[in-house]
VMD Tcl script that draws the C-alpha trace (Angstrom):
set ca {
  {-12.03 9.01 16.33}
  {-13.93 10.13 13.86}
  {-12.88 9.24 10.00}
  {-13.89 9.94 7.18}
  {-12.91 8.77 3.51}
  {-13.69 10.12 0.87}
  {-13.44 7.65 -2.13}
  {-14.42 3.95 -1.25}
  {-12.14 1.99 -3.56}
  {-10.63 -1.53 -2.57}
  {-7.54 0.41 -0.60}
  {-10.32 2.41 1.29}
  {-12.06 -0.36 2.69}
  {-9.13 -2.18 3.44}
  {-7.76 0.48 5.68}
  {-11.73 1.14 7.08}
  {-11.83 -2.64 7.78}
  {-8.82 -2.61 9.84}
  {-9.64 0.39 11.63}
  {-12.69 -0.83 12.82}
  {-11.90 -4.38 13.86}
  {-8.80 -2.98 15.61}
  {-10.94 -0.81 17.74}
  {-9.15 2.23 16.12}
  {-12.99 3.60 15.26}
  {-16.29 2.70 16.22}
  {-18.23 1.76 13.29}
  {-20.68 5.17 14.20}
  {-17.74 7.56 14.15}
  {-16.61 6.16 10.63}
  {-17.98 7.75 7.21}
  {-17.38 7.71 3.25}
  {-18.17 9.05 0.03}
  {-17.87 7.68 -3.57}
  {-19.86 8.50 -7.47}
  {-20.51 5.07 -6.87}
  {-23.67 3.32 -5.73}
  {-22.39 0.21 -5.61}
  {-19.35 1.18 -3.33}
  {-21.39 2.80 -1.42}
  {-23.58 0.52 -0.62}
  {-20.94 -2.45 -0.20}
  {-19.79 -0.07 2.48}
  {-22.95 -0.02 4.47}
  {-23.12 -3.84 4.12}
  {-19.84 -5.33 4.67}
  {-18.56 -2.44 7.27}
  {-21.95 -0.75 9.16}
  {-20.40 2.80 8.56}
  {-22.35 5.47 6.74}
  {-21.24 5.98 3.29}
  {-22.94 9.09 1.02}
  {-22.72 10.61 -2.49}
  {-21.97 14.03 -0.99}
  {-17.69 14.27 0.08}
  {-18.72 17.11 2.73}
  {-20.49 14.56 4.95}
  {-16.80 12.42 4.97}
  {-15.35 15.79 5.50}
  {-16.59 16.58 8.94}
  {-14.62 14.05 10.59}
  {-11.04 14.28 12.99}
  {-9.19 12.77 10.48}
  {-9.84 12.81 6.78}
  {-8.18 10.03 4.00}
  {-8.28 10.85 0.62}
  {-8.82 7.92 -1.78}
  {-9.52 8.87 -4.61}
  {-7.83 8.51 -7.98}
  {-5.30 11.24 -9.04}
  {-7.27 12.66 -11.85}
  {-10.33 12.46 -9.59}
  {-8.85 14.73 -6.91}
  {-9.97 18.19 -8.61}
  {-13.39 17.34 -8.94}
  {-13.71 15.56 -5.26}
  {-12.26 18.58 -3.39}
  {-14.59 21.29 -5.80}
  {-17.56 19.88 -3.82}
  {-16.08 20.99 -0.34}
  {-16.57 24.38 1.09}
  {-13.57 26.58 1.14}
  {-10.82 25.79 3.93}
  {-13.36 23.04 4.96}
  {-10.01 20.82 5.74}
  {-8.13 23.67 7.48}
  {-6.73 22.26 10.30}
  {-7.86 18.61 9.83}
  {-5.79 15.75 9.59}
  {-5.77 14.21 6.17}
  {-4.30 10.99 5.03}
  {-3.58 11.27 1.69}
  {-2.93 7.67 0.13}
  {-3.33 9.29 -3.74}
  {-0.63 8.17 -5.94}
  {1.61 10.47 -7.39}
  {0.17 13.55 -5.62}
  {2.81 15.53 -3.64}
  {2.44 17.33 -0.39}
  {3.44 20.63 -1.76}
  {0.39 19.75 -4.07}
  {-1.89 18.66 -1.39}
  {-0.66 21.65 0.51}
  {-1.32 24.40 -2.05}
  {-5.01 22.20 -2.71}
  {-5.86 22.37 1.09}
  {-4.42 25.18 2.89}
  {-3.89 24.83 6.78}
  {-4.39 20.95 6.44}
  {-2.70 18.93 8.75}
  {-1.37 16.61 5.96}
  {0.48 13.10 6.08}
  {1.28 11.55 2.69}
  {0.80 7.81 2.53}
  {2.11 5.27 -0.44}
  {0.16 1.89 0.76}
  {0.45 -1.20 -1.07}
  {-1.78 -3.87 -2.12}
  {-1.40 -6.71 1.08}
  {-3.16 -4.25 3.28}
  {-5.83 -6.26 2.25}
  {-4.67 -8.92 4.29}
  {-3.08 -6.75 6.93}
  {0.34 -7.39 5.55}
  {0.94 -4.25 4.05}
  {3.89 -1.76 4.72}
  {3.26 1.81 3.70}
  {5.52 4.36 3.36}
  {4.50 8.01 4.89}
  {6.20 11.28 5.06}
  {4.35 14.46 7.12}
  {4.07 17.71 5.79}
  {4.75 20.94 7.40}
  {1.70 21.27 9.10}
  {1.78 17.98 10.79}
  {2.35 17.84 14.59}
  {4.18 15.26 16.10}
  {0.54 14.08 17.52}
  {-0.46 13.28 13.93}
  {3.06 11.40 13.16}
  {1.85 9.42 16.41}
  {-1.88 8.92 14.89}
  {-0.13 8.28 11.63}
  {1.55 5.11 12.98}
  {-0.65 4.40 14.81}
  {-3.95 4.20 11.95}
  {-0.90 2.50 9.57}
  {-0.05 -0.10 11.76}
  {-3.69 -1.65 11.88}
  {-3.08 -2.97 8.75}
  {1.09 -4.17 8.27}
  {4.50 -2.20 9.14}
  {4.64 1.55 8.61}
  {8.17 3.24 7.70}
  {8.76 7.10 7.60}
  {10.04 7.47 4.36}
  {11.81 11.21 2.79}
  {9.10 12.16 0.23}
  {12.67 12.14 -1.87}
  {12.25 8.29 -1.79}
  {8.99 7.42 -2.70}
  {8.95 6.90 -6.23}
  {11.55 4.21 -5.30}
  {9.15 2.78 -3.04}
  {6.46 2.63 -5.28}
  {8.55 1.00 -7.51}
  {9.46 -1.54 -4.98}
  {6.59 -2.16 -2.39}
  {3.73 -0.68 -4.69}
  {4.36 -2.33 -7.71}
  {6.45 -5.26 -6.28}
  {3.60 -7.15 -5.44}
  {3.17 -7.61 -9.17}
  {6.31 -8.73 -9.52}
  {6.73 -10.88 -7.45}
  {3.70 -12.57 -8.55}
  {5.32 -12.83 -11.70}
  {7.85 -14.59 -10.25}
  {5.79 -17.03 -8.39}
  {3.51 -17.61 -11.58}
  {7.25 -18.50 -13.36}
  {8.73 -20.74 -11.32}
  {5.30 -22.92 -10.78}
  {5.29 -23.06 -14.69}
  {8.81 -24.11 -14.81}
  {7.83 -26.83 -11.71}
  {4.77 -28.09 -13.92}
  {7.45 -29.03 -17.05}
  {9.12 -30.87 -14.63}
  {5.83 -32.89 -13.81}
  {4.27 -31.80 -11.26}
  {0.26 -30.85 -11.60}
  {-0.38 -27.10 -12.21}
  {-2.74 -26.71 -9.35}
  {0.18 -28.30 -6.96}
  {3.04 -26.04 -8.42}
  {0.92 -22.77 -7.69}
  {0.32 -24.35 -4.05}
  {4.02 -24.67 -3.87}
  {5.30 -21.63 -5.56}
  {3.02 -19.50 -2.83}
  {3.76 -21.17 0.21}
  {7.30 -21.02 -0.18}
  {7.46 -16.90 -1.50}
  {5.25 -16.87 2.13}
  {7.47 -18.72 4.29}
  {10.53 -17.62 2.75}
  {9.52 -13.98 3.45}
  {8.12 -14.68 7.09}
  {11.76 -16.95 7.82}
  {13.32 -13.46 6.66}
  {11.35 -11.28 8.67}
  {10.51 -13.57 12.04}
  {14.75 -14.89 12.12}
  {15.55 -11.18 11.10}
  {17.94 -13.02 8.02}
  {19.81 -11.09 5.38}
  {18.39 -13.12 1.95}
  {22.65 -13.89 1.72}
  {22.14 -15.65 4.93}
  {18.96 -17.68 4.05}
  {20.64 -18.54 0.64}
  {23.91 -19.92 2.69}
  {21.34 -21.69 4.72}
  {19.38 -23.75 2.16}
  {22.20 -24.34 -0.40}
  {25.37 -26.76 0.18}
  {28.13 -27.78 -2.12}
  {27.05 -29.09 -5.54}
  {23.63 -29.63 -4.20}
  {20.38 -28.66 -5.62}
  {20.12 -25.42 -4.52}
  {23.86 -24.80 -5.93}
  {22.63 -26.02 -9.18}
  {19.93 -23.47 -9.67}
  {21.70 -20.83 -8.20}
  {24.71 -20.92 -10.75}
  {22.30 -20.61 -13.46}
  {20.70 -17.32 -12.33}
  {24.30 -15.99 -10.81}
  {25.22 -16.74 -15.13}
  {22.75 -14.95 -15.81}
  {21.57 -11.06 -16.21}
  {18.32 -11.76 -14.04}
  {20.06 -9.19 -11.58}
  {19.86 -6.93 -13.96}
  {16.69 -7.59 -15.43}
  {15.13 -6.40 -11.88}
  {17.40 -3.57 -11.78}
  {16.35 -2.56 -14.94}
  {12.29 -3.35 -13.54}
  {12.46 -1.43 -10.81}
  {14.29 1.62 -12.61}
  {11.25 1.86 -14.83}
  {8.90 1.25 -12.58}
  {10.61 4.29 -10.59}
  {10.77 6.35 -13.75}
  {7.51 6.30 -14.35}
  {6.17 7.16 -10.88}
  {8.47 10.07 -11.27}
  {6.85 10.91 -14.71}
  {3.25 10.68 -12.70}
  {4.17 12.80 -10.20}
  {5.71 15.84 -11.93}
}
mol new
graphics top color blue
foreach p $ca { graphics top sphere $p radius 0.5 }
foreach p [lrange $ca 0 end-1] q [lrange $ca 1 end] { graphics top cylinder $p $q radius 0.2 }
display resetview
């Protein structure tokens, strides 16, 4: 599969790395373009692919990934000949750019919009995706195959993308905030800061894997850990008596609202 990526930032790097390692594309069949010579040099050195300043080189592929910042999209597309992406499968990971806007900018392109998240860098991402009116069933299968190379792919109606952005897009930062606060609280109880950080990170990782691999609900896991009048019950009583649930609800609501503003 020939893949071109317009924009070669960290997310694009993670995606291209996964596709090459998983054998979905050969190095000689992958090209990237970017305004930064530093990023182009990294693409050549670490991935062994062609990297160019000219976006037209990346736009020649069967599958073209749009991975530029939203404010740079118009400029990136202006360097392409009119209609050059018509008939091609275009996968956009540009935050806030809805299918209608992309289809207006790229008439004739078969577009799939994707919202990946940062854990894609370590192969544990989750990507929401939705397909434009011109995308075929084969395009959908191609998108799932590519996105599954670095995590989980879930088809989601575009109307729900703002909620996805708030949960999985911004969520890693929110979870990191919780990890940091838990570690700080444990350090206040006498654990070294280094050990507290290790315990907090691994506990978060292990809990997530347990939920996934045992197909457990959070409520079931809570019941399995908490015994009557035990240490977990004592801590849960504090959480239940607090407004922590309301704070998390407001956090997701604020992030989703901002996503809607940016997409307007």
